[in-house]
N, C-alpha and C positions, 0 to 999 in steps of 0.2 A: 504493499500499499504506499502510495507516495502522498506527500502533503505539500501545499503550496508554500512558496518562499515567504519569508517574513514571520513575524510573530503573531500568534493567535491568542486571544485572552477571553476569559469568561468568569463570571461570578456565579457562585452556587450557594444554596442554602441547603445543607446536607443533614440528614438525620438517619439514625439506624434503620428507620422504617422505609427509607427509600434507597437503601443500599442493597446489593451492588447497583451502580448507576454507570451507564456508558454515555459518552458524548463522541460521536463519530466525526463531527466537525473538527474537534481538537485531537481526536485520536487517542482519547484517555478513557479509563474507567476508574471508579472508586469502589473500594471494598473495605468493609470493616474487619479489623484484625485485633486479636488480643496481643498486646506487646509485652514480651518477657513474662508471659503467664499471668499478668496483673491487669493492666488497664486496656480497655478497647480504644482503638484509634482508627481514624479513616486513612487508608493508604492509597496513594496514587499509583497507577499502573499505565503502561502503554496499552492500547486497545488490542486485545487478542494476541498477546505475546507468544502464547503456546502454539497458535495457529501459524504465524508467519516466522517463527524461529528467532524473534527478537531477544537478544540478551539485554539484561538491564541491571543497574546497580542504583539503590535508593539511599539517599542520605538525609539525616535531619540537619538542617543548616540555618544560618542566619544570612539574610540576603536582602538586597534592595534592587528593584527593577525600575528603571526610568526610560520612558519612551519620549521621542521627540514631540508627540502629540499632546504632552502634558500629563500623561498617566504616570503616577508614581505609587508603587506598592512597596511596603517596607516591614521588616521584622523577621519572623521565623516561619519555617515550614519544611517542606520536603523538596528535594531536587533528585530527579530521576534521569540518569544517563543511559541512553540506549545506543545501539550500533549507529544510528543516523540522527536521533533527536535528543533534545534537552526538554525535559517537562518540569514544571515547578508548580508548587501549591503553597500558598501563604495561608497558614492556619491561625496565626495571631499577628497582630499589627494593625496596619491601616492601608487603605487604598482610596486615593482622592478624598481624604477627610473622613471616610467611613471606617469604623472599627471593625476589624475581622476577629472572630473568636470561634475556634473550633468547637467549644463546648456548646454554643448555640447554633452551630452549623454554618456560620458565615465564613466562606472561604473564597479565594481568588486563584485561578489556575491560568498558566501560560504554557504554550507549546511552541517550539521553534526547531528548525533544521540545524544540525551542527555545521552544515556547509554555509549557513548564513552568518556565521561568526567570522568577522574580518580579522580580529586581533585579540590577543590575550595579554594582559599585563600582570605579572606576578608582583605581589608585595612581599618583601622579605624583611626579617628582623636583623639585628646587627650581627647575629650568628650566621646569617645567610639562609635561614629556614623560612620557607613560605608560610605566610599567615593570612593571605588573601589573594583573590584573583578578580580582575575586571575583564568581562567579556564585552566586546564592542561589535555591533553589527556592521554588515556592509552598508555603506552610505546610500545605496540606491533602494533600500528597503523602505516600505511605507507602512508604519512608521519605523525609523531607525530606533534601536534600543541600545541600553547600556545595562548590564547586570553585574552587580558587585556582590560576590560571595565572600563574606567576612568571617564566618565561622562554619566549620564542619564539626558537629558534635557526635554524630552516631551514623553507623551503617545499619540499615534496617532490611532484614532479609524477608523473602516472601512468606516464610513460615512464622513471622512475627517475633524474631529474635533481634534485639537491638544490641550492638556492641559499640564500644568507644571507637571513634575514628577522628581523623584530623584532615588538614588540607592535603597532606601527602597521599592520602587514599583517593581523593577526588582527582587531583591534577593529572595522573597518567591516562585518565579516561576522556580528557578534553582534546579537541583537535589542535594540532600543533604541538602537543605535549605527549601524544600517544607514543608508546614504545613498541 
């Protein structure tokens, strides 16, 4: 399945009663999972990964998305990296002055093709270790976007296990840094 160039976004009001839920336009679906055997959370997936052979890695992150059309989403959520796409879901924070709160179901989701990323800029501490990454879109996209990933806190598996992670786990999955 191919997706158009550029960034696609949508707001959702999710609750356990309407999960699982798919959005074919964004190419995502949402499913409730029990995380580390304790708390249920809504997890973001690429649509039909088992059908098309998509591999994916999901992280709990702190991030900020800024689009040239004035859209700004900020704080924390999930970032999913697949073979060809980057999916994100803000579960707390704000978008355009509206508060997002996963507990009441208010979320904001974006989807983009990895080939639409023009450049990556790593931020490093004085020891030379990465602590952040800026992803900048190609200029000809409508709208152009900028994604600042400032924290990688956890890797979340499909069976609901969250383990500690950091920026060094995310970076090798991004274009231009893949090994």
